[in-house]
ZAMARGU-4260 file (C-alpha; in steps of 0.2 Angstrom, whole numbers, plus 5000, padded with zeros to 4 digits):
<rodrens>
0) 5411/5655/5332 | 5424/5645/5321 | 5442/5645/5325 | 5456/5648/5313 | 5471/5638/5316
5) 5488/5646/5314 | 5502/5636/5305 | 5513/5635/5320 | 5510/5628/5338 | 5502/5643/5345
10) 5485/5643/5352 | 5470/5643/5340 | 5464/5661/5335 | 5446/5663/5338 | 5436/5671/5323
15) 5430/5688/5330 | 5418/5701/5324 | 5416/5719/5327 | 5403/5721/5341 | 5406/5704/5348
20) 5408/5703/5367 | 5424/5695/5373 | 5435/5692/5389 | 5453/5688/5393 | 5459/5670/5394
25) 5474/5676/5404 | 5481/5693/5409 | 5495/5700/5398 | 5511/5707/5405 | 5505/5725/5400
30) 5491/5733/5391 | 5493/5745/5375 | 5480/5758/5373 | 5471/5759/5356 | 5474/5778/5355
35) 5482/5787/5340 | 5497/5789/5351 | 5497/5772/5361 | 5503/5771/5378 | 5508/5756/5389
40) 5497/5753/5404 | 5498/5741/5419 | 5489/5725/5416 | 5478/5726/5432 | 5466/5738/5423
45) 5457/5724/5415 | 5452/5708/5425 | 5450/5691/5417 | 5432/5691/5422 | 5428/5708/5414
50) 5418/5708/5397 | 5423/5720/5383 | 5417/5723/5366 | 5427/5721/5350 | 5428/5739/5342
55) 5441/5735/5328 | 5450/5721/5320 | 5468/5725/5315 | 5482/5717/5306 | 5493/5702/5312
60) 5479/5696/5324 | 5477/5711/5334 | 5460/5717/5341 | 5455/5733/5349 | 5443/5729/5363
65) 5433/5742/5374 | 5433/5738/5392 | 5426/5748/5407 | 5443/5757/5410 | 5448/5760/5392
70) 5451/5753/5374 | 5466/5742/5372 | 5475/5732/5358 | 5476/5714/5362 | 5482/5698/5353
75) 5466/5688/5347 | 5474/5673/5355 | 5472/5681/5372 | 5453/5683/5370 | 5438/5671/5372
80) 5420/5675/5366 | 5410/5679/5381
</rodrens>
């Protein structure tokens, strides 16, 4: 997949598509559920070796990813194609 480079010095944002399999580059400090009423969850629910599926692309580089233990909102910069 092609990468889209943001204008600042942040890491490149991978071009993701709905249905694509991804994994975490690094574990975030918390996980935010993708529910209509989001909740913060501990980061140890998803490991960096776990593979999830992109279910929705959201504004500002956020992606909803379904993992084994739930669907979470993550910044696209934290994800890598699996």
